N, C-alpha and C positions, 0 to 999 in steps of 0.2 A: 589528423586527429586534433580537434580543438580541446585543449586541456585547461582546466582551471586550477591554479595553484593557490592554496589557502593556508594561512598561519593559524595555529591554535594557541590559546592562552593556557590550556590545560588539557590533558588527555581525555578527561571526562566529557569534553565537547563531542566526542564520538563514542559509539557503542563498542563493547567488547567484540561483538560479532563483526563489525566493520573493520576494526583494527586487525584482529586475528585472522581474518580472511586473506590478508596479504602478508602477514608475518610468517616467518619460517617455523614450521611445526617442531623442528628438531632443536631449537634454541630457546630454553625457558626464559631467558632474560629479555627477550623481545616480545614476550606475550603481554597482552594488555594488563593482566592482573599484576605482573611484576612491576612494570613501569608506573601504572596507576597507583599501586600500593606505596611506592616511594613518594608519590605526590600526596596521597591522602593522609599519610602518616607524618608529613612534615619534614621528611628527609631532604626533599627538594621542593622548590616552589615558594620558599620563604626568603626574606632578605638575608637572614643569618646563615642560610644554607649555602649561599653563593651560586645556586642553580635555579634559574628562572626558565620554566618551560616555554619554548617557542616552536613547537613541533610543526612540521610542514606536511600537508597532504595534497595529493593531486586527485582531482575529481573529473569524472566524465559523466555528464548528466546526473549529477548529485551522487554518483557512486564513487567511493574511494577506491582508486586503482593503484595508488602509490603513496608512500609515506616515508618520513625521515624523522626519527627521534632527535630532537634538537633542543639545545639549552643556551641561554645567554649566561656566560660565566663571569663572575667577579673575582675569581682567584683561580689557582691551578690545583687545588686540593681535590682528592678523590678521583683522579684521572688515570694515574699510573703511566702516563706518557709525559715525561718531565720537560717543561719548557720554562722553568723559573729563570734560567740564565738568559733566555730570549727576552722575557719580560723586563729583567733588570737592565739589559743592554738598551732596549728601546726606551725605557724610562730615563736612563742616563743621557740619551741623545735628545731628550725633550719630548718624547712621544707618550701616549697613553695606551698601554697594552691592554688594560682591562677597562670595560668589559670586552669579551671576545665571544665568538660563536663556537659551539662544540656539539658535534653529533657523536654520542657515545651512550653507553648504559652507565648511569652514575654508580661509582664505587665498585665497578665490576670489570676487571681486566681480562675479559674473555672475548676472543675473536668471534665475530658473527656479522651477518649482513647489516648494513646501516640504511641502505637504499632498498626499502621494502616494496617489492613489485609483485608479490604473489606468484602465480604460475603463468605470467604473461609470456607470450612468444618472444624469442630472442630479440628480434628487431624492435618490438614494442617495449620490451624491458629496457633496452638500451636507451630508447627515447625517454622513458619515464625516469631513469637514473639521471640522464642529462638535465631533464626538467627540474628534478629535485636539487641537483647540484647548482644549477643556475638560480633557482629560487633561494638557496642558501646565500649565494653571493649577493643577489639583489637585496635580500634582507639585511645583510651586513652593511651594504653601501647605504641603504636607507637609514639605518641607525647610526651610521658613521663610526663603525667599529674597526679595530685594527686588523683583525684576522679571523679566519674560520678554520676549524680543525675537525677531522674525522678520525676517531681512534679505534684501533683493533678491528679494522675492516679486512675482509678476505683478500688474499693476494690477487685473485682474479679481478677485483674491482679497482686495483691500483692503476693499471694501464689506461683504462678509459678516463680516470681523473687526471692522470699525468697529461693525457692528450688535450685536456681542457685547461691546462696551465697550473694544476696543483703540484706541489712538491711532495715526494714520497719519502717517508722516514722508516727506518728499520729498527726493531728492538728484539730482545731475546726473552723467551720464556722457556720453561722446562716441562715437558709433557711425557707421560708414560704411554707407550703403545702396546696394545695387546696383540701378540704374535700367535693368536689362536692357542693360548695356553690352556691346558686342561684344568689346572689348579695352580695355587700359589707355589707349590713345589716345582711345577713345570717352569714357572717364571724364574725361580731361583736357579734351576739347572742351567739356564741360559747365561747366568752371570759368571764372572771369574770367581775362582775359589775364594779369594780374599774378600770380595764384596759379599758373596753368599754367606760366608761365616759371620761377617759383621752384622748383616741383617738378622740372621738367626739369633745372634747374641743380643741384639737390641730387643727383639720380640720376647726372648726368654727373660730379659730384665723386667719387662712390663708384667709378664705372667707371674714371675716370682714376687713381685710387689703386692700381689693379691688383687690387682685391678682386673675387672671383667669388662669387656667391650660389648656394647649393644648396638646393633645396626637397626634403626627404626625408619620406616617409611609409611606414608598414608595414614590410615586410622590408628596405627600404633603410636604415632606422635600425639601427645596430649598437650594441652595448654600449660600444664605443669612442667613438661620438658622444655617448652619455649621459655618459661620463666627462668629455669635453671640456666639455659643457654645464654640468655641475655646477660645474666650475671657474669658468666664466664667471658663473654665478649667484652664487657666493661673491664674485667681484670686484665685482659690483654692490652686494652687501650691504656690503662693506668701504667702498666709495666713499660710500655713504649713511649710514654709521655706524649701520646697523640690525642687527637680529637675524636669523639664518638660521632661519626657521620650518621650512623644508623640509630633510629629511635627504637624503644621497646615495642612501640605500636606496629612498626613495619614487620617485625618478626611474627607477631600475632596475626597481622593481616595476611601475610604470605602463607602462614599455616592454615588460615581459614580458606584461602582460595587456591593454594598450590601444594597442598600436603602430599599429593601423589607424585609431585616432581621433586620432593625433598628427600634427602638421605641425611638423617641425623645420627651421628655416631656419638654415643654417650659412654663415658667412662665411670664405672661404678666400683666403689671401694667399701667393703663391709656394709653393703646395703645402702650406701649413700652416693649419689651422683656428684662427682667432683670435677668433671671436665667434659668437653664435647667439641665436635667438629661438624659444621654444616656444609652440605654439598647440595647441588641441584643436578637433576638427572635429565639429560637430553636423549635423543633417539640413539645416538652412538657414542656419546661423550658424557663423562661424569665431571662436573665442574666443582672443584673445591673452593669454598668461599671464606668462611670465618672459623676461628678456633679460639678456645680459651680453657683455662683450668684454674681452680682455686688452690690446688696443692701441687707442688713441684715434684713430679714423679719422673725419674730419669727415663728418657726415650719415649715417654707417653705421647709427645707431639708427633714423633715419627710414626708411631703405631696408629694413632687416631686419624691423622691427616693423610698419610701416604699408604701404609700397608693395608689398612681397612678399606681404603678406596680401591686399591688394586684388587683385593679379594672380591669386593662387590662387582667391579667391572668384569672380572673373569667369570663370575657366577652368572651375570646378566648378559654376557656376550657383548659388552660395550668395547669399542675399539680404542678409546683414548681416555686418559685422565688428565685434565688440566688442573694443576694444583696452585693456580694463582700467579702473581707477579714475582719476578726475581727468584733468588734462592739457589746459588751454586751447590749448596749442600744436597740438593735433590738428586744431583747426577749420580752419586755413589749409591743411591737407592733406586736406580732404574729409570729416572726421568731425564730424558735427553734434550739438548737445546733445539728449539725451533725458532724460526724468524717470524716475528709479528710485524704488522704494518699500520702506519697511520698516514694521513694525507693533510696537507697544510696549504692554506691560501693566505698570503700576506699582501695587504693593500699597498703599503709604502714601497716604492720601487727600490730604494737603496737598502731598506731593511730586508726586502725579499732577496736581494742579491747576497747579502751577508748570511742569511739563513741558508741559502742554497749552498754556499761554500762550506758552511758548518756541517750540513747534512752529507755532503760528499765525503768529507773526512771521516765522519762518524760511521757512514755506511761501510767504508773499508775496514774500520776497526771492528764492526759487528761481524763481518765476514771472517776476519782473521780469528776473532774470539770463538766463533762457532767451530771453525776448522781445528783450532787448538784443543778445544774440549773434546771433540770427536776423536782426535788422534791421541791425546795424552791422558784423558780422564774417563774415557768410555768404560763403563763397568761390565760390559758384556764380553763374553769369551771371544777371542780372536777367531774370525771365520764362522 
């Protein structure tokens, strides 16, 4: 099969139909409208954003049969796989770590395919993935960059990349799994008595505060709700002394194009909306993304972000809730540790060897941490 590998300066160079024909239907973050919305709203694609689109597509007779969302990165912000120590070490040794190549969904620590091959047969899919990975490395070498990275890829994609010389890294997230619960009380019944009582206490605290939670999807979400939510998003950024990666425009753009894939949990107090949590809906997974509130209500964060998500997942028959990066506090609320994966290509031989040693030690630590949490902090009843 003669394949043509082509680089794009922006996603708008292809049509939504071409991209979505090979993107997974069950992952909203890989849809054209999500990735293009980030570009059109200025979240990526500008010098100040640190994300410059370099997407790769594979064509067969002008038909796109494979694609890789790809960015030239000038920092490590908004990635959630932390390599600042690598950058510092390489810089101290006289190298230039940035810019680098990164395949990921910007500002979105959610696992999903990065090598998009549609419904290609297994042998052809493997060939396409190899062509995309090779295209990424060739691109890196042509631009004389230090490294290439693929973040939050499925475990099944790690072995083929390792076979091509990529180094695999492990990280931890906390996900809730639906064990065919009939309702929220069914989920609570599976927990230990202490954890069950704690969750009920937290939910009762929110209820007694007078806050009412609204779960909105599709046409029930208005532009006014989006205006409120952006204000809450900024309040969270201010409290954490962070940078606002997302613009107000992207929330309105995604509302316009993807409202049916959004779950917006709004907190209302005395007729006034005072906080909210934004989620995206996949075919079997609910992805928690952003949260904020303008009034500090005890336990509201847990209710809006975790318990409302669990209730929605049970009602809709979703199997998993991914509540974002990090957060050991999620464990006592029913979210258990899972291993996530990234892949890394380092050009410099000596630096590659140093990173490989680092990853080996880190991998053992990740395994030990997951085992310790499962044994000592698991909130579910024994047996």
